[in-house]
Structure formats: structure tokens, C-alpha cells
N, C-alpha and C positions, 0 to 999 in steps of 0.2 A: 912517475905518475900517473895518478889511476885515470883509465879510459873515460871518455864522459858516459852514462847512462842513457841512456834512451830506452822509455817506458812502454814506445811503444813497439819495439820488439819480446816485450815479451808480455805484455798486460793482454790476455784475449780476452775476446768480444762477449765470450760468455759470462766471464771477472764482471765486466761492465754492465751485463742486464741481473746478472745479483746483486748488485748494487741497485739498481734503480728501485730494486723491493725492502731494498735496505732501509728506510722511511726511520720506523721506530723501532724498536729495543725489538717488540712482538710479530711487524713482518720481519722481522730479520732469521727471526726464531725461525716461524711457518717455511719463510723459504730454506732452511739447515735444515729444515723436514724432511725436504722433498729430494735428498740427494744422497746418492751414492756417497759410504766412504771416500773411495779416493776422491770423487768431485766435492768434498769437506774439504778436502785437505790440501788440493793444488788451491784452491780458493782464499783457503786458512795462507796456504805460506805464499800467494801472489797478493793477497791483504799485508799481510808483513814486509815481505818488500817491497811496495808501493808507497807503506809508511815513511818506511826506512830512507829513502830514495829522497822523498820530495821531505825527512826532516834532513838527510845530510847536503842536497841541494841549496834549500833555507841557511843554515848554517857556511857552506862555501864563500855567498854569496853575501850574505852578510846582513840575505832581507830582514831577520828576524834575528840578530845579532843578542842581544841582552834578553833574550828567552832562554829560561831554564828548558832541559832537556823532556822535561814531561808535556811542558808547556809547548815545544814544541810537537811532541809526538800527537799532543793535542787536536796543534792547528792544522795539522798534515792527515787527520785522520778526518775532522768536518770538511778539509778542503776536497778528502777524496772522496768521499758519502757523494757531492756534488756531482761526484758525477765525469765522466771521461773527459771531455773539452775545458770544464773549469779546474780539473788535475790538471793536464797536459797544460796547457794555457798558464800556471800558478810557475808551476815546474820549467818552465819555459821564459819564465819573471815577463810574461805576456801581458799578466794579470792582476792585477794589485792584491794585494795582502785588505783578507777581513778586514774591518775595523778589530782595533786589539782586543776591545768591551766584548767581543762576540767568537772571538777565539775559545776555545772548548765550550762552548754554548753551546745547550744541545747536542752537544756526545755523550753516545750513550757507553757503556759498554761491548762494545762488538769483539771484540779480544775477549772479555770472559765467557759474552755467549757464544761464541766459535766453540770453547770449552765444556762450555756446560752441554750443549746437543751434545758435544763431541762425544762425552764422557757420555750421558747418558742412554743412549743410540749405540755405541759404539765399546764402551767397557773405557773406554784412555783415554787420557789426556791429549787433550789438543798437539802441547807442548812436542811429547813425543813422534812426533809427526815430522817436526822441524830436523830432529837427530836422526835423519831415513837419511 
């Protein structure tokens, strides 16, 4: 059986500081413009892992059992962008999920923005960084 994930063990404070600047697509782009290549890559890996871990946790606990994988990813991103405490509380099952009507609302393409900025600044696809 897989060991339970503890997001506090791998999500650094710098990630949550970055998330605080991600209210819109424009502020996310602006925040990524100020970071070094390795910092962008670390934030992207952390974002993808945190989103995947919340999707997994929601799936195994059955809290969103009838949702598709895409919907779960949108929901996880919505919660993740709310910050550290909402994310951790939701992950631990101590916070109710947002109403279903809100799942995926106000979700802008964070993954696409990472890739767009990374490609423009460094000439590479951000997903290439995940293969390292």
C-alpha cells in the first residue's frame, strides 16, 4: 500500500508565496517573468505534484467520486490557487469542497501559462523539465 502523502513535506513556503501572486493569468505571467529558470521549473513541478496529490486524495476518499479526471484536476487547481491553508484543509478532509457549480470556474490555464512563459524565456517546453 502506498504511504500517505504529506504535502507539508514537499511544498515549500516559496511555492505558497508564488501562489499568492496567481489571482489572474496576467499576474501569474508577471510573477513567472521575475524568476530564474530553475525556480520556474521547481514551481511547475511542485504545482503539478500538489495538484496530482489532491486529485488522488479526492479519488481515494470518494469525496468527488463521480467527477471525471479533467473535472478533478480543475477542482484541485481551484483549491490549490486559494492558498496553503485551504489546500491543506481540503487535502486532509477538514474543509468542504466548493459547490459543484464552482468547480472549474475562474480556472485559467496555469499549466499553459507556465509552458508559454518558459518557452518564450528559455526556448524550451516546460514539460521537458519533468523528464529530468
